[in-house]
C-alpha positions as a printed NumPy array, in Angstrom:
array([[  5.347,  -6.386,  -2.194],
       [  4.598,  -7.744,  -5.554],
       [  5.641,  -6.43 ,  -8.906],
       [  3.518,  -4.213, -11.063],
       [  1.179,  -5.465, -13.702],
       [ -1.637,  -4.409, -15.936],
       [ -4.041,  -2.338, -13.922],
       [ -7.785,  -2.901, -14.145],
       [-10.312,  -0.145, -14.199],
       [-13.092,  -0.002, -11.656],
       [-15.542,  -1.354, -14.2  ],
       [-13.248,  -4.094, -15.447],
       [-12.43 ,  -5.551, -12.032],
       [-15.986,  -6.351, -10.942],
       [-16.727,  -7.524, -14.458],
       [-13.985, -10.123, -14.237],
       [-14.915, -10.948, -10.658],
       [-18.488, -11.862, -11.579],
       [-19.828, -11.215,  -8.198],
       [-14.385,  -6.623,  -4.353],
       [ -2.665,  17.572,   4.813],
       [ -1.032,  19.055,   6.931],
       [  1.892,  20.987,   8.091],
       [  5.212,  20.709,   6.374],
       [  7.764,  18.975,   8.536],
       [ 10.697,  20.639,   6.904],
       [ 12.277,  19.545,   3.652],
       [ 10.779,  16.572,   1.94 ],
       [ 11.918,  13.711,  -0.233],
       [ 10.983,  10.251,  -1.58 ],
       [  9.422,   7.125,  -0.122],
       [  9.888,   3.374,  -0.119],
       [  8.419,   0.609,  -2.315],
       [  5.398,  -1.025,  -2.042],
       [  0.003,  -0.278,  -2.291],
       [  0.891,   4.559,  -3.699],
       [  2.995,   5.344,  -1.883],
       [  2.899,   5.921,   1.818],
       [  4.067,   8.273,   4.416],
       [  4.027,   8.233,   8.237],
       [  5.76 ,   6.216,  10.838],
       [  3.509,   4.103,  12.917],
       [  3.071,   2.314,  16.186],
       [  4.695,   5.164,  18.054],
       [  7.895,   4.774,  16.02 ],
       [  9.059,   7.779,  14.076],
       [ 11.011,   7.51 ,  10.869],
       [ 14.471,   9.072,  10.862],
       [ 14.335,  12.702,   9.857],
       [ 16.632,  12.226,   6.896],
       [ 14.757,   9.162,   5.729],
       [ 11.416,  10.853,   6.107],
       [ 12.458,  13.392,   3.579],
       [ 13.814,  10.877,   1.157],
       [ 11.577,   7.879,   1.05 ],
       [ 10.525,   6.469,  -2.39 ],
       [  7.076,   5.63 ,  -3.509],
       [  5.569,   2.372,  -4.14 ],
       [  4.023,   0.802,  -7.024],
       [ -3.623,  -3.985, -11.99 ],
       [ -4.129,  -9.987, -13.538],
       [ -4.41 , -11.976, -16.349],
       [ -7.365, -13.808, -17.723],
       [ -8.409, -17.166, -16.399],
       [ -6.658, -16.666, -13.104],
       [ -7.553, -13.002, -12.634],
       [ -5.481, -10.03 , -11.719],
       [ -4.114,  -9.05 ,  -8.417],
       [ -0.798,  -8.246,  -6.781],
       [  0.683,  -6.74 ,  -3.669],
       [  1.268,  -3.317,  -2.727],
       [  3.513,  -1.817,  -1.441],
       [  5.215,  -0.093,  -0.206],
       [  4.909,   3.293,   1.466],
       [  7.315,   5.255,   3.644],
       [  7.525,   8.539,   5.5  ],
       [  6.297,  11.472,   3.539],
       [  5.174,   9.178,   0.785],
       [  1.754,   8.685,  -0.771],
       [ -0.588,   6.993,   1.59 ],
       [  1.327,   6.838,   4.816],
       [  2.03 ,   9.81 ,   7.005],
       [  5.545,  10.358,   8.169],
       [  5.417,  10.962,  11.843],
       [  3.46 ,   9.323,  14.564],
       [  2.406,  11.002,  17.803],
       [  0.227,   8.587,  19.772],
       [  0.028,  10.902,  22.761],
       [ -1.235,  13.797,  20.67 ],
       [ -3.663,  11.533,  18.849],
       [ -5.141,  10.488,  22.17 ],
       [ -6.107,  14.031,  23.121],
       [ -9.818,  14.636,  23.168],
       [ -9.719,  17.931,  21.277],
       [ -7.568,  18.675,  18.222],
       [ -4.801,  21.23 ,  18.742],
       [ -5.347,  24.703,  17.401],
       [ -3.32 ,  25.682,  14.335],
       [ -1.173,  28.753,  14.787],
       [ -1.172,  31.472,  12.106],
       [  2.491,  30.703,  11.372],
       [  1.75 ,  27.003,  10.859],
       [ -1.192,  27.877,   8.627],
       [  1.02 ,  30.126,   6.497],
       [  3.634,  27.359,   6.182],
       [  0.94 ,  24.925,   5.077],
       [ -0.353,  27.409,   2.502],
       [  3.138,  28.028,   1.124],
       [  3.752,  24.305,   0.854],
       [  0.417,  23.807,  -0.923],
       [  1.433,  26.502,  -3.41 ],
       [  4.744,  24.74 ,  -4.075],
       [  3.006,  21.395,  -4.546],
       [  0.543,  23.035,  -6.953],
       [  3.395,  24.477,  -8.993],
       [  5.094,  21.056,  -9.035],
       [  1.888,  19.294, -10.157],
       [  1.424,  21.811, -12.981],
       [  5.023,  21.285, -14.121],
       [  4.556,  17.518, -13.982],
       [  1.493,  17.81 , -16.223],
       [  3.563,  19.699, -18.805],
       [  6.291,  17.055, -18.71 ],
       [  3.801,  14.222, -19.107],
       [  2.28 ,  16.009, -22.098],
       [  5.754,  16.369, -23.653],
       [  6.44 ,  12.673, -23.019],
       [  3.26 ,  11.515, -24.732],
       [  3.727,  13.981, -27.576],
       [  7.152,  12.473, -28.275],
       [  5.848,   8.9  , -28.057],
       [  6.318,   6.214, -25.411],
       [  9.154,   4.586, -27.363],
       [ 11.334,   7.614, -26.654],
       [ 10.64 ,   7.278, -22.911],
       [ 12.941,   4.289, -22.561],
       [ 15.626,   5.862, -24.713],
       [ 15.967,   9.013, -22.635],
       [ 17.799,   7.21 , -19.819],
       [ 17.36 ,   7.617, -16.058],
       [ 18.674,  11.185, -15.93 ],
       [ 15.429,  12.658, -17.258],
       [ 13.326,  10.852, -14.663],
       [ 15.678,  11.663, -11.797],
       [ 15.675,  15.316, -12.761],
       [ 11.854,  15.343, -12.868],
       [ 11.694,  13.557,  -9.502],
       [ 14.112,  16.104,  -8.048],
       [ 11.823,  18.879,  -9.222],
       [  8.921,  17.226,  -7.372],
       [ 11.052,  16.984,  -4.221],
       [ 11.819,  20.698,  -4.557],
       [  8.066,  21.252,  -4.764],
       [  7.689,  19.302,  -1.471],
       [  5.636,  16.591,  -3.187],
       [  7.559,  13.391,  -2.328],
       [  4.634,  11.207,  -3.348],
       [  4.761,  12.573,  -6.884],
       [  8.549,  12.168,  -6.859],
       [  8.244,   8.516,  -5.892],
       [  5.788,   7.781,  -8.662],
       [  8.027,   9.532, -11.184],
       [ 10.929,   7.29 , -10.11 ],
       [  8.72 ,   4.219, -10.466],
       [  7.713,   5.416, -13.917],
       [ 11.359,   5.888, -14.861],
       [ 12.257,   2.394, -13.666],
       [  9.413,   0.937, -15.718],
       [ 10.438,   2.905, -18.811],
       [ 14.092,   1.889, -18.462],
       [ 13.222,  -1.791, -17.997],
       [ 10.969,  -1.893, -21.067],
       [ 10.758,  -5.69 , -20.863],
       [  7.8  ,  -7.686, -22.165],
       [  5.162,  -7.206, -24.795],
       [  2.957,  -5.357, -22.313],
       [  5.648,  -2.841, -21.308],
       [  4.183,   0.068, -23.379],
       [  0.713,  -0.664, -21.953],
       [  1.995,  -0.643, -18.392],
       [  3.945,   2.551, -19.037],
       [  0.852,   4.275, -20.433],
       [ -1.232,   3.121, -17.471],
       [  1.304,   4.456, -14.968],
       [  1.426,   7.768, -16.856],
       [ -2.372,   7.914, -16.632],
       [ -2.339,   7.265, -12.871],
       [  0.295,   9.954, -12.356],
       [ -1.743,  12.362, -14.476],
       [ -4.838,  11.49 , -12.431],
       [ -3.006,  12.221,  -9.173],
       [ -1.676,  15.565, -10.416],
       [ -5.148,  16.576, -11.635],
       [ -6.739,  15.44 ,  -8.375],
       [ -4.373,  17.702,  -6.443],
       [ -5.035,  20.654,  -8.736],
       [ -8.811,  20.17 ,  -8.234],
       [ -8.751,  18.952,  -4.648],
       [-11.174,  21.652,  -3.505],
       [-13.884,  19.973,  -5.617],
       [-13.39 ,  16.5  ,  -4.137],
       [-15.265,  14.883,  -1.235],
       [-13.183,  15.196,   1.924],
       [-12.309,  11.463,   2.25 ],
       [-10.978,  11.421,  -1.324],
       [ -9.227,  14.767,  -0.827],
       [ -7.479,  13.302,   2.241],
       [ -6.354,  10.336,   0.129],
       [ -4.976,  12.704,  -2.518],
       [ -3.048,  14.683,   0.09 ],
       [ -1.554,  11.465,   1.419],
       [ -0.644,  10.194,  -2.065],
       [  1.036,  13.473,  -2.915],
       [  3.114,  13.124,   0.236],
       [  1.627,  15.485,   2.808],
       [  1.838,  14.233,   6.367],
       [ -1.291,  13.426,   8.347],
       [ -2.165,  12.58 ,  11.922],
       [ -4.461,   9.747,  13.019],
       [ -8.053,  10.791,  13.64 ],
       [-10.585,   9.227,  15.972],
       [-12.58 ,   7.466,  17.008],
       [-10.133,   5.008,  18.484],
       [-11.038,   1.324,  18.19 ],
       [-10.282,  -0.972,  21.115],
       [-10.431,  -4.65 ,  20.262],
       [ -8.678,  -7.965,  20.603],
       [ -6.528,  -7.705,  17.477],
       [ -5.364, -10.896,  15.801],
       [ -1.891, -10.408,  14.313],
       [ -2.25 , -11.742,  10.77 ],
       [  1.228, -11.067,   9.408],
       [  4.388,  -9.042,   9.934],
       [  7.074,  -8.439,   7.328],
       [  9.789,  -5.925,   6.45 ],
       [ 10.773,  -4.258,   3.195],
       [ 13.876,  -2.121,   2.776],
       [ 15.745,   0.168,   0.458],
       [ 18.909,   2.224,   0.797],
       [ 17.183,   4.782,   3.03 ],
       [ 14.72 ,   2.963,   5.243],
       [ 13.352,  -0.293,   6.619],
       [  9.556,  -0.433,   6.631],
       [  7.703,  -2.939,   8.782],
       [  4.087,  -3.781,   7.975],
       [  1.857,  -5.477,  10.507],
       [ -1.627,  -6.609,   9.47 ],
       [ -4.266,  -6.993,  12.209],
       [ -7.836,  -8.289,  12.324],
       [-10.294,  -7.065,  14.965],
       [-12.064, -10.075,  16.446],
       [-15.075,  -7.949,  17.499],
       [-15.038,  -5.072,  15.016],
       [-14.194,  -7.315,  12.046],
       [-11.897,  -4.562,  10.775],
       [ -8.578,  -5.229,   9.046],
       [ -5.935,  -2.668,  10.045],
       [ -2.357,  -1.891,   9.061],
       [  0.421,  -0.694,  11.369],
       [  3.591,   0.779,   9.899],
       [  6.902,   1.137,  11.691],
       [ 10.235,   2.42 ,  10.382],
       [ 13.905,   1.937,  11.095],
       [ 17.163,   3.281,   9.728],
       [ 19.157,   0.996,   7.396],
       [ 20.689,  -1.834,   9.398],
       [ 18.351,  -1.246,  12.327],
       [ 15.048,  -3.125,  12.601],
       [ 11.932,  -1.121,  13.519],
       [ 11.041,  -1.244,  17.204],
       [  7.422,  -2.397,  16.92 ],
       [  7.061,  -6.194,  16.87 ],
       [  3.86 ,  -8.237,  17.102],
       [  4.276, -11.977,  16.427],
       [  1.886, -13.406,  13.844],
       [ -0.802, -15.746,  15.136],
       [ -1.184, -14.046,  18.536],
       [ -3.871, -11.621,  19.693],
       [ -3.332,  -8.356,  21.559],
       [ -5.801,  -6.172,  23.47 ],
       [ -5.048,  -2.773,  21.952],
       [ -6.492,   0.532,  20.8  ],
       [ -5.956,   1.701,  17.208],
       [ -6.732,   5.107,  15.726],
       [ -7.289,   5.292,  11.938],
       [ -5.635,   7.73 ,   9.573],
       [ -7.838,   9.872,   7.3  ],
       [ -8.526,   8.852,   3.714],
       [-11.059,   6.888,   1.7  ],
       [-10.733,   3.181,   2.44 ],
       [ -7.483,   3.787,   4.34 ],
       [ -6.477,   0.656,   6.33 ],
       [ -3.607,   2.393,   8.091],
       [ -3.902,   3.007,  11.812],
       [ -1.753,   4.163,  14.719],
       [ -1.231,   2.062,  17.831],
       [ -2.462,   4.419,  20.55 ],
       [ -2.796,   1.996,  23.46 ],
       [ -1.902,  -1.535,  24.565],
       [ -3.589,  -3.241,  27.49 ],
       [ -1.712,  -6.497,  27.722],
       [  0.91 ,  -8.695,  26.126],
       [  0.138, -10.672,  22.936],
       [ -1.43 , -14.043,  23.774],
       [ -2.342, -17.216,  21.845],
       [ -5.803, -17.354,  20.271],
       [ -7.917, -19.754,  18.269],
       [ -9.659, -16.944,  16.362],
       [ -9.307, -16.876,  12.574],
       [-10.364, -14.134,  10.169],
       [-13.428, -14.871,   8.033],
       [-12.628, -15.801,   4.45 ],
       [-14.054, -15.152,   1.002],
       [-13.81 , -16.689,  -2.454],
       [-11.389, -15.622,  -5.168],
       [-14.224, -13.845,  -7.004],
       [-15.076, -12.06 ,  -3.752],
       [-11.454, -10.943,  -3.499],
       [-11.681,  -9.428,  -6.985],
       [-14.856,  -7.583,  -6.064],
       [-13.142,  -6.234,  -2.942],
       [-10.215,  -4.989,  -4.994],
       [-12.589,  -3.245,  -7.409],
       [-14.383,  -1.535,  -4.528],
       [-11.035,  -0.368,  -3.134],
       [-10.135,   1.182,  -6.488],
       [-13.342,   3.19 ,  -6.432],
       [-12.276,   4.706,  -3.119],
       [ -8.598,   5.07 ,  -4.003],
       [ -7.577,   4.713,  -7.696],
       [ -3.885,   4.557,  -6.684],
       [ -4.36 ,   1.618,  -4.337],
       [ -1.737,  -1.077,  -4.921],
       [ -3.41 ,  -3.968,  -3.104],
       [ -6.037,  -4.948,  -0.564],
       [ -5.803,  -7.329,   2.406],
       [ -7.916, -10.417,   1.758],
       [ -8.46 , -13.77 ,   3.466],
       [ -9.29 , -16.571,   1.035],
       [-11.206, -19.535,   2.413],
       [-11.038, -23.101,   1.08 ],
       [ -8.424, -22.569,  -1.597],
       [ -5.862, -25.069,  -2.849],
       [ -2.392, -24.076,  -4.162],
       [ -1.936, -25.74 ,  -7.566],
       [  0.77 , -25.441, -10.251],
       [ -0.044, -23.266, -13.246],
       [  2.609, -23.611, -15.94 ],
       [  5.725, -21.943, -14.569],
       [  3.813, -20.444, -11.668],
       [  1.184, -21.207,  -9.048],
       [ -2.378, -20.236,  -8.413],
       [ -4.85 , -20.477,  -5.538],
       [ -7.919, -22.315,  -6.798],
       [-11.319, -22.313,  -5.091],
       [-12.152, -25.777,  -3.817],
       [-15.874, -25.211,  -4.407],
       [-15.853, -22.989,  -7.511],
       [-14.203, -22.899, -10.912],
       [-12.204, -19.763, -10.047],
       [ -8.579, -19.006,  -9.17 ],
       [ -6.133, -16.173,  -8.581],
       [ -2.464, -16.32 ,  -9.58 ],
       [  0.259, -16.19 ,  -6.968],
       [  2.361, -13.07 ,  -7.568],
       [  5.792, -13.499,  -9.144],
       [  7.612, -12.146,  -6.088],
       [  5.884, -14.656,  -3.797],
       [  6.815, -17.556,  -6.086],
       [ 10.48 , -17.099,  -5.228],
       [  9.984, -17.155,  -1.446],
       [ 10.058, -20.176,   0.875],
       [  6.623, -19.247,   2.213],
       [  5.007, -20.654,  -0.928],
       [  6.464, -24.092,  -0.215],
       [  5.273, -23.932,   3.394],
       [  1.802, -23.212,   2.024],
       [  1.984, -26.142,  -0.39 ],
       [  3.159, -28.445,   2.417],
       [  0.409, -27.239,   4.777],
       [ -2.241, -27.866,   2.128],
       [ -1.054, -31.229,   0.834],
       [ -3.775, -30.929,  -1.805],
       [ -6.507, -30.072,   0.733],
       [ -8.246, -26.69 ,   1.094],
       [ -6.676, -24.125,   3.435],
       [ -7.465, -20.594,   4.579],
       [ -4.922, -17.998,   3.4  ],
       [ -4.455, -14.343,   4.299],
       [ -2.509, -12.11 ,   1.935],
       [ -2.387,  -9.032,  -0.249],
       [ -4.359,  -9.026,  -3.467],
       [ -3.347,  -6.608,  -6.185],
       [ -2.453,  -6.032,  -9.839],
       [ -0.538,  -9.17 , -10.687],
       [ -1.709, -11.752,  -8.244],
       [ -2.028, -12.746,  -4.632],
       [  0.846, -12.666,  -2.14 ],
       [  0.225, -15.224,   0.663],
       [  1.287, -13.976,   4.109],
       [ -0.284, -16.473,   6.549],
       [ -2.316, -19.682,   6.366],
       [ -4.41 , -21.991,   8.548],
       [ -5.319, -25.66 ,   7.978],
       [ -8.978, -26.597,   7.589],
       [ -8.98 , -28.364,  10.947],
       [ -7.534, -27.219,  14.277],
       [ -4.093, -25.698,  14.11 ],
       [ -2.074, -22.548,  14.577],
       [ -1.414, -19.887,  11.948],
       [  1.574, -20.619,   9.726],
       [  3.557, -17.474,   8.768],
       [  4.409, -17.336,   5.064],
       [  6.461, -14.128,   4.979]])
């Protein structure tokens, strides 16, 4: 996942582009890094109970080589990713009936989340009244105490975002630090207000809000069976959890899907799909506007080699796609994008991916610049155009896989 940057509004992104819940499962807690936060284990792999209650949340580019960056990071009971996966139940034709006791538990949890969101609004107002300069001087204790209050309110997604806000305030590095802090405060305020007014929202957006706040969700049909090309697989970790992300592309449906799997610290998640292969499988999407996350609800064969590649777009098309994603989900950290005919070129102390046929480019995110995958990409290109899949977000593009212009297998970059 890439680092945070200056977020773009829905109107600013296309302008620069020129042409992109449910029942309580017991006590809750934070989520891991990485696109609002997330929250449900995937691919038939459940997150550890203790981790599911404590996963942190995750964490818009510059001029010339426009914005973008990677997201991140989502974990059980976090914003954007449900925390338990039941493929068998998801495969049932009719949804299970909700018992009166379960309905009462859900109502009580919603009341606690509402109280937590109202308290968070008061604390944000106090913070802005005192000035953003004081935010970095208050130390981590204030933010941890506020996050703990959100955990008590069973809103782990809000807790994760509060921790991210505290880390940003404590770092306070760079001339744009106050701007970034104000933007993150605004996004947190927007999420709290969206929860408080969720009954007025369209259902897809309301489902996104529930997920971002940290309520668990189950995958909903219809299931999609396809030959899924495995675009990339990579792990992120913190002290509580290892999160595995697997990006897939449907060769018939044309859909890009995300599988999430979780493991305890020191233990890799069970689900593994090697990049560059294709698998005949059935995926069931999770609810939410523009939600790429799916559950693996059926496999009909072992992964096999394929010559299929995902269709690509230009860098300006990637920006337009990111802007469209923000309209559906303002807390979205990144979008999956395949860039076609781009060349990695140096850009001062960093790198950018420049269109071979246009005068446009996107910067490579700072986190990706320190990984060996960037040098594999440079070697694969050799100055010639390549096709690159990755995550496009606030501060740049994170390359995850690449293909040469001619025949050749996918080259993993993560």
